[in-house]
C-alpha positions in Angstrom: 17.0 -9.4 -14.9 13.4 -10.7 -15.0 14.6 -14.2 -13.9 16.4 -12.7 -10.9 13.3 -11.0 -9.8 11.3 -14.3 -10.0 14.0 -16.0 -7.9 13.9 -13.3 -5.3 10.1 -13.3 -5.3 10.0 -17.0 -4.7 12.3 -16.7 -1.8 10.3 -14.1 0.1 9.2 -15.1 3.5 5.5 -15.1 4.5 4.4 -13.6 7.8 4.2 -17.1 9.2 7.8 -17.7 8.2 8.9 -14.4 9.7 7.1 -15.3 13.0 9.3 -18.4 13.3 12.5 -16.3 13.1 14.0 -15.5 16.5 12.8 -12.0 17.6 14.8 -8.9 18.4 18.4 -9.5 18.2 19.0 -13.2 18.5 21.1 -12.7 21.5 18.4 -10.6 23.2 15.8 -13.3 22.7 18.1 -16.1 23.8 18.9 -14.0 26.9 15.2 -13.5 27.6 14.6 -17.2 27.3 17.4 -18.1 29.6 16.3 -15.6 32.2 12.7 -16.7 32.1 13.7 -20.4 32.5 16.0 -19.5 35.4 13.2 -17.9 37.3 10.9 -20.8 36.7 8.9 -19.8 33.7 8.2 -22.9 31.5 9.9 -22.1 28.2 11.8 -24.1 25.7 15.5 -24.5 25.0 15.0 -23.1 21.5 13.5 -19.7 20.7 11.2 -18.2 18.2 8.8 -15.2 18.4 5.8 -17.2 19.6 7.7 -18.9 22.4 9.1 -15.6 23.7 5.7 -13.9 23.6 4.0 -16.8 25.4 6.8 -17.1 28.0 6.6 -13.4 28.8 2.8 -13.5 28.8 2.8 -16.0 31.6 4.3 -13.3 33.9 1.9 -10.6 32.6 4.3 -8.9 30.2 3.4 -8.3 26.6 6.6 -8.8 24.6 6.7 -7.8 21.0 9.6 -9.5 19.3 11.0 -8.0 16.2 13.2 -9.6 13.6 15.9 -6.9 13.3 15.2 -4.6 16.2 15.1 -4.8 20.0 12.2 -6.5 21.6 9.6 -4.2 23.1 8.0 -4.9 26.5 4.7 -3.7 27.8 3.0 -3.9 31.2 -0.6 -2.9 31.5 -0.3 -1.2 28.1 2.7 0.9 29.1 6.0 0.4 27.4 8.8 -0.6 29.8 12.4 -1.5 29.5 13.8 -5.1 29.4 15.2 -4.6 32.9 11.8 -3.4 34.2 10.1 -6.4 32.6 12.6 -8.7 34.3 12.0 -7.1 37.7 8.3 -7.5 37.2 8.8 -11.2 36.2 10.8 -11.9 39.3 8.2 -10.3 41.6 5.4 -12.2 39.7 7.1 -15.5 40.1 7.8 -14.9 43.9 4.2 -14.1 44.5 3.0 -17.1 42.5 5.2 -19.4 44.5 4.1 -18.2 47.9 
């Protein structure tokens, strides 16, 4: 049993490793990324937590991506829904492109 524990311990992910895993549910993060790209936010075709956070930050939304839970979205420190974040992002990009 001791050798199994050593194997498991050696396979634990660091915080840096975890940060590279797609956030929220993978589908949610991929959907966020596709949405942001469609409205003109410079994002990548592949997704990890850092990319999602940076992409949302460009439109003023703080996105906290989680490994096994829904992403959380904040605007001016207040938690908002994904739909509210998207509406804000659309308005932000429209004003930016005026």
